[in-house]
C-alpha positions in Angstrom: -12.6 -27.2 -18.2 -9.2 -25.8 -17.0 -6.3 -28.2 -17.8 -4.9 -27.2 -14.2 -8.2 -28.0 -12.7 -8.0 -31.6 -14.2 -4.2 -32.0 -13.0 -5.1 -30.9 -9.6 -7.8 -33.2 -9.6 -5.7 -35.7 -11.0 -3.2 -35.3 -8.1 -5.7 -35.5 -5.8 -7.5 -38.7 -6.6 -4.0 -40.4 -6.5 -3.5 -39.2 -3.4 -6.9 -41.0 -2.0 -5.9 -44.3 -3.8 -2.4 -44.5 -2.6 -4.5 -44.8 1.3 -6.8 -47.6 -0.1 -5.0 -50.3 -1.0 -3.3 -53.2 1.1 -4.7 -55.1 4.1 -3.1 -57.1 7.3 -2.1 -60.3 7.2 -3.8 -60.9 10.4 -7.6 -60.2 9.9 -11.0 -60.7 11.5 -14.2 -59.5 10.3 -17.6 -60.6 12.0 -20.2 -57.7 10.3 -22.1 -58.8 7.7 -22.8 -55.6 5.4 -24.9 -56.7 2.1 -22.8 -55.9 -1.0 -24.8 -53.0 -2.4 -23.8 -49.9 -1.0 -25.6 -47.5 0.9 -24.3 -44.2 -0.9 -24.9 -43.3 -4.5 -23.0 -40.6 -6.5 -24.0 -38.3 -9.3 -22.8 -35.2 -8.1 -25.0 -36.4 -4.6 -25.1 -38.7 -1.8 -28.8 -39.0 -1.4 -30.3 -39.4 -4.7 -33.9 -37.8 -5.3 -36.8 -40.7 -4.4 -38.2 -42.3 -7.8 -41.1 -40.5 -8.8 -44.0 -42.6 -9.4 -43.4 -42.1 -13.0 -39.9 -43.0 -12.8 -38.4 -45.2 -15.6 -36.2 -47.9 -14.6 -35.1 -49.4 -18.2 -31.3 -47.9 -18.1 -29.3 -47.6 -21.6 -25.2 -47.3 -21.1 -23.3 -46.4 -24.0 -20.4 -48.6 -24.1 -17.3 -48.7 -26.4 -17.0 -52.3 -26.9 -19.4 -55.4 -25.8 -18.8 -57.8 -23.2 -16.4 -60.6 -24.5 -17.8 -63.2 -22.4 -20.0 -64.1 -19.4 -17.8 -66.5 -18.0 -15.9 -64.9 -14.6 -13.2 -67.1 -15.1 -12.6 -66.8 -18.9 -12.4 -63.1 -19.3 -10.4 -60.5 -17.8 -11.4 -57.1 -20.0 -12.7 -54.7 -17.9 -15.7 -54.3 -20.3 -16.4 -57.9 -19.5 -15.8 -57.1 -15.3 -18.4 -54.2 -15.4 -20.9 -56.2 -16.3 -20.0 -59.5 -14.5 -19.8 -57.7 -11.3 -23.5 -57.1 -11.4 -24.2 -61.1 -12.1 -22.1 -62.9 -9.9 -20.8 -62.4 -6.3 -17.1 -63.0 -4.5 -16.3 -64.0 -1.1 -15.4 -60.6 -0.8 -16.2 -57.6 -2.1 -14.9 -53.6 -2.4 -17.2 -50.8 -1.5 -17.9 -49.1 -4.9 -17.3 -45.9 -3.6 -14.1 -46.3 -1.2 -12.9 -49.6 -2.3 -12.9 -50.7 1.2 -13.2 -54.8 1.8 -16.6 -56.0 3.1 -18.2 -59.7 3.6 -19.9 -60.6 0.5 -20.6 -64.6 0.5 -18.1 -64.5 2.9 -20.0 -62.9 5.8 -16.8 -63.5 8.4 -13.1 -64.7 8.1 -10.2 -65.2 10.2 -6.7 -65.5 9.4 -4.7 -67.5 12.4 -1.5 -67.9 10.0 0.1 -66.7 6.7 -1.3 -69.2 5.1 -4.6 -69.8 6.4 -7.8 -68.7 5.8 -11.0 -69.8 7.4 -14.2 -68.5 5.5 -17.8 -68.9 7.6 -20.2 -68.6 4.0 -23.3 -66.7 4.2 -26.9 -69.1 4.4 -29.9 -68.9 2.4 -28.4 -67.4 -0.5 -29.5 -68.6 -4.2 -28.4 -68.9 -7.3 -30.4 -67.5 -10.4 -31.8 -70.8 -10.9 -33.1 -71.5 -7.6 -30.3 -73.8 -6.7 -28.5 -73.5 -3.1 -25.1 -71.9 -3.1 -22.5 -73.7 -0.7 -19.3 -74.4 0.2 -19.0 -76.9 -2.9 -19.7 -74.3 -5.1 -16.9 -72.1 -3.4 -14.0 -74.9 -3.5 -14.9 -75.6 -7.1 -14.8 -72.3 -8.6 -11.9 -71.4 -6.7 -9.9 -74.3 -8.1 -11.3 -74.0 -11.3 -10.0 -70.3 -11.3 -6.3 -71.5 -10.3 -6.5 -73.3 -13.7 -8.3 -70.6 -16.1 -5.4 -68.9 -18.4 -7.0 -65.7 -17.8 -7.8 -65.3 -14.3 -4.9 -68.0 -12.8 -3.0 -65.0 -11.5 -5.3 -64.3 -9.0 -5.8 -67.9 -7.7 -2.6 -69.8 -8.3 -1.2 -69.4 -4.8 -4.2 -71.9 -3.5 -2.7 -74.5 -2.1 -6.1 -75.9 -1.0 -10.1 -75.7 -0.5 -11.1 -77.8 2.0 -14.8 -78.1 2.8 -15.3 -78.4 6.4 -19.5 -77.9 6.3 -21.9 -76.5 4.2 -21.3 -72.8 5.0 -17.5 -73.0 6.2 -14.3 -73.5 4.0 -10.6 -73.4 4.8 -8.5 -72.5 2.1 -5.0 -72.2 2.6 -2.2 -70.6 0.0 1.0 -72.4 -1.2 3.0 -69.2 0.4 2.1 -65.8 2.1 0.4 -63.9 -0.3 0.0 -60.0 0.5 -3.0 -59.3 -1.8 -4.8 -62.5 -1.2 -8.0 -61.1 0.4 -8.2 -58.7 -2.3 -8.0 -61.2 -4.9 -10.9 -63.0 -3.5 -12.8 -59.7 -4.2 -11.9 -59.6 -7.5 -14.8 -60.4 -10.2 -11.8 -63.3 -11.5 -12.8 -65.0 -8.5 -16.4 -64.9 -8.6 -18.6 -68.3 -7.4 -20.4 -70.1 -10.0 -22.9 -72.9 -9.6 -20.8 -76.6 -9.2 -24.0 -78.4 -10.1 -25.2 -75.9 -13.3 -22.0 -75.9 -14.4 -21.1 -80.0 -14.6 -24.6 -80.0 -16.1 -24.1 -77.9 -18.8 -20.5 -80.1 -19.3 -22.9 -83.3 -20.4 -25.1 -80.9 -22.5 -22.4 -79.5 -24.1 -23.2 -76.0 -23.4 -21.3 -72.8 -22.8 -21.5 -71.2 -18.7 -20.5 -67.6 -20.7 -24.0 -68.0 -23.1 -26.1 -69.1 -20.1 -24.3 -67.9 -16.6 -25.6 -68.4 -13.3 -24.2 -66.3 -10.7 -25.8 -65.2 -7.2 -25.5 -61.6 -8.2 -28.2 -58.9 -8.1 -29.0 -59.0 -11.7 -29.0 -61.9 -14.1 -28.9 -61.8 -17.9 -31.7 -61.3 -19.9 -30.5 -61.0 -23.4 -27.3 -60.4 -25.1 -26.9 -59.3 -29.1 -23.6 -59.8 -29.8 -21.6 -56.5 -30.5 -24.8 -54.3 -30.2 -26.3 -54.7 -26.5 -25.7 -56.6 -23.2 -29.2 -56.8 -21.1 -29.5 -57.6 -17.6 -32.7 -58.0 -15.5 -33.3 -57.3 -11.9 -33.1 -60.8 -10.1 -35.9 -60.4 -7.3 -34.2 -63.2 -5.3 -31.3 -61.7 -4.7 -29.9 -62.2 -1.0 -29.1 -58.2 -0.1 -29.9 -54.8 -1.6 -32.5 -55.6 -4.6 -31.7 -53.3 -7.7 -33.8 -50.6 -8.7 -33.3 -50.8 -11.9 -35.8 -53.3 -13.9 -32.9 -53.4 -17.1 -29.6 -52.6 -17.5 -28.7 -52.3 -21.2 -24.7 -51.8 -22.2 -25.1 -50.7 -25.7 -22.3 -51.0 -28.1 -21.3 -47.7 -29.9 -17.5 -48.0 -30.7 -17.5 -44.7 -32.5 -16.9 -41.8 -29.7 -18.7 -38.8 -30.8 -21.5 -41.1 -31.5 -22.0 -41.9 -27.7 -22.0 -38.3 -27.1 -24.7 -37.6 -29.5 -26.2 -40.6 -28.2 -26.5 -39.3 -24.8 -27.6 -35.4 -25.9 -30.4 -37.3 -28.0 -31.6 -39.3 -25.3 -31.0 -42.5 -26.6 -28.5 -43.4 -23.8 -28.6 -42.6 -20.2 -25.0 -42.0 -19.7 -21.5 -42.4 -21.1 -18.8 -43.8 -19.0 -16.0 -41.7 -20.3 -16.6 -38.9 -22.7 -14.5 -38.5 -25.5 -11.7 -35.5 -24.7 -12.9 -33.8 -28.1 -16.6 -33.5 -26.7 -15.9 -32.8 -22.8 -16.3 -29.1 -23.5 -19.0 -29.4 -24.9 -20.9 -31.8 -22.3 -19.8 -29.6 -19.5 -21.8 -26.8 -21.2 -24.4 -28.8 -21.7 -27.7 -28.4 -18.9 -29.4 -31.3 -19.7 -26.1 -33.1 -18.9 -24.5 -33.7 -15.3 -21.1 -35.0 -15.0 -18.6 -36.9 -12.3 -15.3 -36.3 -12.4 -12.8 -39.2 -12.0 -8.9 -39.9 -13.1 -8.8 -42.8 -14.7 -6.9 -45.6 -13.0 -6.1 -47.1 -16.6 -2.6 -46.4 -18.1 -2.5 -46.5 -22.1 0.4 -48.0 -23.6 2.0 -49.5 -26.5 3.3 -53.2 -26.3 5.2 -55.2 -28.2 5.8 -58.8 -28.8 9.3 -59.9 -27.5 9.4 -63.2 -29.2 9.7 -61.6 -32.7 12.3 -59.8 -34.3 13.2 -56.3 -33.9 10.8 -56.4 -31.0 13.5 -59.0 -28.9 16.2 -56.3 -29.1 16.1 -54.1 -26.1 18.1 -51.5 -28.2 14.9 -51.3 -30.7 12.6 -51.1 -28.3 14.4 -48.3 -26.2 14.8 -46.6 -29.6 11.3 -46.6 -30.2 10.5 -45.1 -26.6 13.3 -42.1 -27.6 11.6 -41.6 -31.0 8.1 -40.8 -29.0 7.0 -37.5 -27.9 4.1 -38.5 -25.7 3.5 -34.8 -24.6 2.2 -34.4 -28.6 0.3 -38.0 -28.0 -1.5 -36.4 -25.2 -2.0 -33.2 -26.9 -3.1 -34.5 -29.7 -5.2 -37.8 -28.9 -6.8 -36.8 -25.8 -7.0 -33.2 -26.6 -4.0 -32.7 -23.5 -6.5 -33.8 -21.0 -3.9 -36.3 -19.1 -1.0 -37.1 -17.8 2.4 -38.4 -18.7 3.2 -42.2 -17.5 6.8 -43.2 -17.6 6.5 -46.2 -15.3 4.6 -49.7 -15.2 1.4 -48.5 -13.7 -0.9 -45.5 -13.1 -1.1 -42.7 -10.7 -3.7 -44.5 -8.9 -1.4 -47.5 -7.8 0.5 -47.7 -4.8 4.7 -47.0 -4.9 3.7 -45.2 -8.2 7.2 -43.2 -9.3 7.0 -41.6 -12.2 10.2 -40.1 -12.7 12.2 -43.1 -11.8 13.2 -44.0 -15.7 12.5 -41.8 -17.8 12.7 -41.9 -21.9 13.6 -38.2 -23.1 12.1 -37.7 -26.8 15.9 -37.5 -28.3 15.5 -38.7 -32.5 19.4 -38.7 -32.3 19.3 -41.4 -29.3 17.0 -42.9 -30.9 18.7 -43.5 -34.4 21.9 -44.6 -32.7 20.3 -47.5 -30.8 19.0 -48.5 -34.2 22.1 -48.4 -36.1 23.7 -50.2 -33.2 20.7 -52.8 -33.2 21.4 -53.5 -36.8 18.1 -51.4 -38.3 19.7 -48.3 -39.6 17.2 -47.9 -42.1 14.0 -48.9 -39.9 11.6 -51.9 -40.6 8.2 -52.5 -41.4 5.4 -53.4 -38.4 1.8 -54.1 -38.4 0.2 -52.5 -34.8 -3.2 -53.4 -33.8 -5.6 -51.6 -31.6 -9.4 -51.5 -30.9 -10.6 -48.0 -31.1 -10.8 -44.5 -32.4 -8.4 -43.1 -29.6 -5.7 -46.2 -30.1 -6.0 -45.5 -33.7 -5.4 -41.7 -33.5 -2.7 -43.2 -31.2 -0.9 -45.0 -33.6 -1.3 -42.6 -36.2 1.0 -39.9 -34.4 3.5 -42.8 -33.7 3.2 -43.7 -37.8 4.7 -39.9 -38.1 7.1 -40.1 -35.3 8.7 -43.2 -35.9 8.8 -42.4 -39.6 12.0 -40.4 -39.0 13.6 -43.7 -38.2 12.4 -45.1 -41.1 9.8 -47.5 -39.1 6.9 -48.3 -41.6 4.2 -48.5 -39.8 0.9 -50.7 -41.0 -2.3 -49.9 -38.2 -5.0 -52.6 -38.5 -8.6 -51.7 -36.3 -10.1 -55.0 -34.7 -13.0 -55.7 -33.1 -12.5 -55.8 -29.3 -13.1 -59.9 -28.8 -10.8 -60.5 -32.2 -8.4 -57.9 -30.7 -8.0 -59.6 -27.5 -7.8 -63.0 -29.2 -4.8 -61.3 -31.7 -2.5 -60.2 -29.1 -3.0 -63.0 -26.7 -1.1 -65.5 -28.9 2.4 -64.3 -30.4 1.3 -63.7 -34.5 1.2 -59.6 -33.4 3.8 -56.8 -34.0 2.5 -54.2 -31.9 -0.8 -53.2 -30.0 -2.3 -50.4 -28.1 -3.4 -51.5 -25.0 -5.0 -50.0 -21.5 -4.8 -51.5 -18.3 -6.5 -51.1 -15.0 -4.5 -50.7 -12.1 -5.1 -53.3 -9.6 -5.5 -52.6 -5.7 -2.4 -54.0 -4.6 0.7 -53.6 -7.2 1.6 -57.6 -6.8 -1.6 -58.5 -9.0 -0.6 -56.2 -11.4 3.1 -57.1 -11.6 2.2 -60.7 -11.7 -0.5 -60.4 -14.6 1.5 -58.0 -16.9 5.4 -58.9 -16.2 5.8 -62.5 -14.8 7.1 -65.2 -17.1 4.3 -68.0 -16.5 1.6 -64.9 -17.5 2.4 -65.2 -21.3 -0.6 -64.7 -23.5 -3.9 -63.8 -22.2 -3.2 -63.4 -18.7 -1.5 -60.5 -19.2 1.8 -60.5 -20.3 1.2 -60.5 -24.0 4.6 -59.1 -24.8 5.6 -62.5 -23.5 8.7 -60.9 -21.5 10.7 -63.3 -19.5 13.3 -62.1 -17.2 14.3 -64.5 -14.6 15.3 -61.6 -12.2 11.8 -60.2 -12.6 9.9 -63.2 -11.6 11.6 -63.2 -8.4 11.0 -59.7 -7.6 7.3 -60.7 -8.4 7.3 -63.5 -6.1 9.3 -62.1 -3.3 6.9 -59.0 -3.7 3.7 -61.2 -3.4 5.0 -63.3 -0.5 6.0 -60.1 1.6 3.3 -60.0 4.3 5.1 -58.2 7.0 7.5 -55.4 6.4 8.2 -52.4 3.7 7.0 -53.8 0.0 8.1 -50.4 -1.3 11.8 -50.6 -2.4 10.6 -54.0 -4.0 7.8 -52.4 -6.4 10.2 -49.3 -7.3 12.6 -51.9 -8.4 9.9 -53.4 -10.6 9.0 -50.3 -11.6 12.9 -49.4 -12.7 13.4 -52.9 -14.6 10.2 -52.9 -16.5 11.6 -49.6 -17.9 15.2 -50.5 -18.2 13.7 -53.4 -20.2 11.5 -51.4 -22.0 8.9 -54.2 -21.2 6.3 -52.2 -22.9 6.0 -48.1 -23.8 3.6 -46.1 -21.1 1.7 -43.2 -23.1 -0.5 -41.5 -20.3 -3.7 -41.7 -17.9 -6.4 -39.3 -18.7 -9.0 -37.3 -17.0 -12.0 -39.4 -17.2 -15.6 -37.2 -17.5 -18.3 -39.7 -16.6 -21.6 -38.1 -18.2 -25.0 -38.9 -17.8 -28.8 -38.0 -18.3 -30.2 -34.9 -15.3 -32.6 -37.0 -14.3 -30.7 -40.4 -14.1 -30.2 -40.8 -10.2 -28.9 -44.0 -8.4 -25.6 -44.8 -10.1 -22.7 -46.1 -8.0 -19.8 -44.0 -9.3 -16.4 -46.0 -8.6 -13.3 -43.8 -8.9 -11.4 -46.9 -10.7 -14.5 -47.1 -13.1 -16.5 -50.2 -11.9 -19.7 -48.6 -11.6 -22.8 -50.2 -10.3 -25.6 -49.5 -12.5 -28.4 -51.8 -11.1 -29.8 -48.9 -8.6 -30.6 -46.4 -11.2 -33.1 -44.8 -12.3 -34.5 -42.0 -14.4 -37.0 -39.2 -12.5 -38.2 -37.7 -16.5 
């Protein structure tokens, strides 16, 4: 795969996604399309029909385990990828295009800027046989509003009024441009109120014994080894084809590729850059190319010295050669990012505030901040790729006298560690939300400090005001606000964006029915293997 071809694809995908984000504030939907989609992608819109002896136990190699199975208590991509199979939200995004569609709400009306009338789908059952109704919607949304990891998606909700068993009226405290999009998020999935309250009495965790309305239900979970879901035949929409879908945890990059080539797994979501060429040459494997919606960045704890000083943060930015990182870490298969979110996001501006690699300027800033001889710090991370990022930074920043200690952690423990205030630096990714308001709120607002997403504990009243204004702008040009947010993020060096990489999804040649999502939220439940 030539580098020029990869970058050309990046630009095409970026333009495509720019057309997907956003929705009108005055909208009525009367269609009742099921949550399942009718097209699939593994190089074709029409997969071959399952053979009589088709295998329907699908195994996907994953770099990280699911952190939790309670949708209101997780906001990481590994967990969300599984939970979207087990739960439903009021709305859903069509897997292949991102288009908003009905789900547990079969229709809706928006009579004014803060009122959403939802007609709920009747006849829906939870996995335990309980009926879905308006009480579950009211309970779930008001609970999510108070949960630290997902509150940014629901904190604008003023009230959820139950009209009758299958009608609710949701009111927001202020006009909220991304609210419909939020209702389609896994974070606002609907859980069973009756079961949750029973669990509380019994001292049981909803995460360990999840009950949703989704197309699959939990079969078993062996922490840090595998997470298996099985088809639920009582699903209200399009029944799954797969009997089971197992996420097999394989942290080491090349081991995932080897597992695919040997037939131990059926698919890997992301081929390691070092393995891309040999995977593309393997006739037993087929691939789908996407540009990643995720941006890799370096974050710092701004409640601790020396990272509380913007001059230090800017010095480290000037001391970082991003192209070297891209060449060494991901074999050159990616693009440099110099702004607050990935190239797939609305109003992305990669040239708005760029820190040129300039070691002399970096040294001057360090001296001005009182660290002419550098300092010692720890950088936490959770994967081979991010470890390589840290190793390159370790070498580059040594010229400033910065001694960087690297700590590799298991995914769940890592998220917990960097959500507190004890860490120094970390390497993480953020998958771009469809609406920039959600990304800005989660990553940069004072009230989102910690597990919600603002893990550097950044706080700036000017930023908070911009974010609030952008989220509430229903009618009007939002672009100036989000360009200013990007400028301020980089001026304050809230975190240091590095790159978005080319993503190659690879699967066994006989695997069919995977519904590929360009943002990485693939649906595996309709898959089978014709062997």
